[in-house]
Phi, psi and omega in degrees: 000314181294327178296320180295316180295319180292322178295318178297316180296319180297316179297321182292317181288319180297330179297330177270343180061042187265317191229155173280176183295319180300318177293323179297318178298317179298319180295317181296316180297319179298315180299319180295316181293317179296318178296321178296315179298321179295314180296319179297319179297315180296315181298318180296317181289326177296317180293323177298318178296319178295321177299314180298325181285318183284344176296337181279349179270167180278340181287121182271340188282330176292324175298315181297319181295315180293318180295322180289330186269343188302303181292317176299326178295316177299317179297322179294321177299314179295324178299316179293317180298315179296323179297314181293323176296319178293325178294321178297314179297323179293323181297321184272325187263326183069021181293148183294328184297332183279359178287347180269011183303313183297314179296318179297322178296318180296314180295322177296321179295319178298317180297317180296318180295317178296318178301316180296317181294319179295321177294323179294319178298318179297318178295320179296322178298317180296319183293313186292334183256003183268122176290344179279335184255338181239138177294321177235081182296146178283160178298130185299322181298317179293315180298319180296321179294315179296322178298313179298318180296318179296318178297320179297318179297315180298314183293316180297317178298318179297319179297317179295319179293320178297320178294323176296321179294330179277358176101004178276149179274121180294322181299320177295319179297317180294321178296317178296321179295324178294317179288315181291333181297328179294314179295318179296323180298319177291322183286330184240044183296324179293320178296318179292323178298319177294322180297311181289331173296319176296323178296319179295320177299318180293326183279313183281332179053054174293340176203165179224173179299131181100347180282149172266120181233161174204158180236128175287346181270333182230166176275072181233118176200133179161193182257132181288124179258324184205138176245104180263184179276344179246313181228158173248130181266125180238132177265110181290170185287345172266018173068026174261139177283135178240121183256112185252121176301138184297334179298334181296329184286351177272351184237355182240158173275140182234126173265145178235082180298340180296337182263009176293151180266335179213168169245146188259138168253117182226102185227152173245119183256126180260134177241149182299151174297331181293344183254026185297327181289337179274356186301315181301316180292321179297313180298316181297318181291323177296318179295318179296320178299317180292322180294334181256003179285128186290343181259001179261131180274101183285353176285340178270174180299131178228115183233127170223109183213150170283120192242340185198147166270103183269181185303319182221023181203159170260116191269132174247124177269129176244117184226113182203175184230142176271158177286324183278154172247357179292130187298313182292314180297324179301315181291330175295317179294317179298319177299316180298319180295315181295320178294322178293323176297319178298319179295320180297316179298318180292324180297333180268011178074014180258175179223152174288134185283154171224162185302124179227163178218133179249130180249120178261126180250148177295158177298142179086005180243134179230162176269135177273121184300133174083356182247334184074013180249164180254154177215151177290139182294326182278359182274109184294331181279355181068034181291132181290134177226160176257137176289153179296325179201156175219156183232131176249141174226000000 
């Protein structure tokens, strides 16, 4: 086809006797490049206009498709223009370098197609995980995992097709990959363990990006920033990045406090032994206060009971749950609850107990000030004596 067009153009130009062959080649190449630029400009603006129009519709996928295709379409137009210009140069010059035009066109087309697919996958990832675009957005960790897997499939497939275009046998490559994969598997077992550990994290979803996690088996605690195929990045509470190999999550227990429904208040309040008669009223008032507290979740277990005669106190167990799970807000509520309990105890004329010790001395024995020794009350000389026995409680 190109030979026919060039022959027609040559006859037309030679009829006027205007230019030499070198000038004719330059004019044709210029016309092709200028035409390519014009077509690329028109295609880009047409797609932009279509994007602006489809943005007004409720369908999000046509927007994603047009946005993903705009730049690859422009690149494809330029690819075709450069190919035709190179064909013209090859027709007139016969240089060896232009013999790769067909192969370059095939590889360029594969590259443009892969670029478009990768952009489409990225747009789909944004749509599926965005709460602004979806009524029920999917979990970002899952969407991100599927996106990475899809990109890997597209790239691997493109590489195999490109190798086939270059004359390599795909069957031979796959056979070599099967044999070499065994050797690579033994050499990179830790890397593969981390890869499959990351896959398990993506499939089981014990946590996602943004969750606060911790492990009772390891010194691991913080907010998840990124879940990769080899390591998971956790930002500790002192703002240091912690990189945990994914294989570790297959052998340790992981807590996810971010998914708790409530936070627990579990305290033991001690009251003096002298206030034992006020205990029923104190316990009842504390329970009533918690039942009417607007930040306490009464649907959960609520326990307020006198539970033990301790060494120097009568112990009241307070066991309840707050509605909030926010760490800062929880401590504000807990402070309010403890202060109200203190007020209730004080209102009944009782006091919160603190460690005390009572020393009982036999009759007729007194303490000598400043000595810490005992003496008989009837001894005029103040002779120090030891009591036969003493009792501590």
